[in-house]
LOFIKOL-159794 format. One line per 3 residues: number of its first residue (from 1); for each residue x, y, z of C-alpha. Coordinates in pm, whole numbers. Last residue first. Layout:
N
NUM> X Y Z ~ ...;
***
This chain:
124
124> 291 3592 -1630 ~ 396 3236 -1506 ~ 623 3190 -1203;
121> 349 3146 -957 ~ 93 2988 -1136 ~ 9 2694 -922;
118> 45 2864 -577 ~ -116 3170 -711 ~ -398 2974 -850;
115> -453 2779 -546 ~ -469 3099 -322 ~ -714 3250 -570;
112> -926 2930 -550 ~ -932 2933 -147 ~ -1246 3169 -156;
109> -1453 2981 -369 ~ -1416 2666 -104 ~ -1659 2909 111;
106> -1907 2873 -166 ~ -1959 2519 -68 ~ -2178 2600 232;
103> -2348 2264 182 ~ -2707 2395 242 ~ -2644 2723 36;
100> -2776 2526 -278 ~ -2754 2178 -320 ~ -2752 2121 -700;
97> -2648 2478 -770 ~ -2382 2494 -536 ~ -2286 2139 -601;
94> -2243 2216 -979 ~ -2053 2579 -873 ~ -1788 2374 -672;
91> -1735 2104 -927 ~ -1715 2346 -1226 ~ -1477 2588 -1039;
88> -1264 2304 -914 ~ -1247 2135 -1239 ~ -1156 2509 -1430;
85> -825 2499 -1152 ~ -774 2120 -1221 ~ -748 2194 -1576;
82> -538 2470 -1586 ~ -273 2302 -1359 ~ -296 1999 -1599;
79> -245 2206 -1893 ~ 73 2366 -1740 ~ 203 2015 -1630;
76> 151 1849 -1973 ~ 464 1607 -1918 ~ 268 1289 -2015;
73> 246 1151 -1652 ~ 111 1505 -1536 ~ -189 1480 -1825;
70> -253 1138 -1720 ~ -270 1242 -1336 ~ -513 1506 -1455;
67> -741 1265 -1640 ~ -754 1046 -1315 ~ -848 1366 -1104;
64> -1127 1444 -1374 ~ -1248 1079 -1395 ~ -1280 1087 -995;
61> -1479 1445 -1009 ~ -1709 1315 -1284 ~ -1794 1028 -1060;
58> -1857 1279 -797 ~ -2085 1473 -1040 ~ -2299 1132 -1142;
55> -2315 1040 -781 ~ -2469 1394 -698 ~ -2703 1331 -986;
52> -2780 1007 -833 ~ -2867 1120 -459 ~ -3041 803 -358;
49> -2889 780 3 ~ -2666 474 -76 ~ -2582 615 -398;
46> -2449 947 -264 ~ -2277 745 23 ~ -2088 538 -239;
43> -2016 855 -469 ~ -1919 1026 -154 ~ -1647 776 -92;
40> -1524 738 -437 ~ -1487 1141 -440 ~ -1299 1138 -128;
37> -1050 911 -243 ~ -999 1101 -587 ~ -1001 1416 -410;
34> -733 1279 -191 ~ -519 1172 -457 ~ -551 1466 -638;
31> -446 1679 -343 ~ -133 1454 -300 ~ -57 1496 -701;
28> -114 1861 -665 ~ 133 1898 -363 ~ 398 1688 -520;
25> 355 1836 -833 ~ 391 2188 -723 ~ 708 2104 -512;
22> 844 1927 -823 ~ 796 2218 -1036 ~ 986 2446 -794;
19> 1269 2183 -767 ~ 1301 2125 -1139 ~ 1222 1773 -1272;
16> 1549 1617 -1391 ~ 1539 1339 -1102 ~ 1178 1262 -1246;
13> 843 1379 -1108 ~ 555 1310 -1327 ~ 388 1058 -1073;
10> 526 1096 -754 ~ 231 1091 -520 ~ 83 792 -728;
7> 401 600 -691 ~ 436 655 -321 ~ 109 576 -257;
4> 133 243 -438 ~ 461 154 -260 ~ 294 222 81;
1> -2 17 -12;
***
């Protein structure tokens, strides 16, 4: 289990990867792994409770994180960063529309500028 985690957390990281990019990829890979696991958990809970549209959205979330891992593995780092930021907007917006203010997902929108600053620190 530890080997699988280490392999997933270091996707796209090679000895030739620059230090700043390596740090960003480590954070993004761990975040994507956590999001994927939470998405699978929420899909199970949502299916059990009969929230089929929410299950579809969380499976979209899992597919998006898998796609991000594929992009990172192929070396398309900037596209993966952009994709995950757009994914966050779409996912949070869809849950806000689906459940309204009950889930308080609008608080997460406050963290998106911080995430954008971390991901695109050296870009103009």
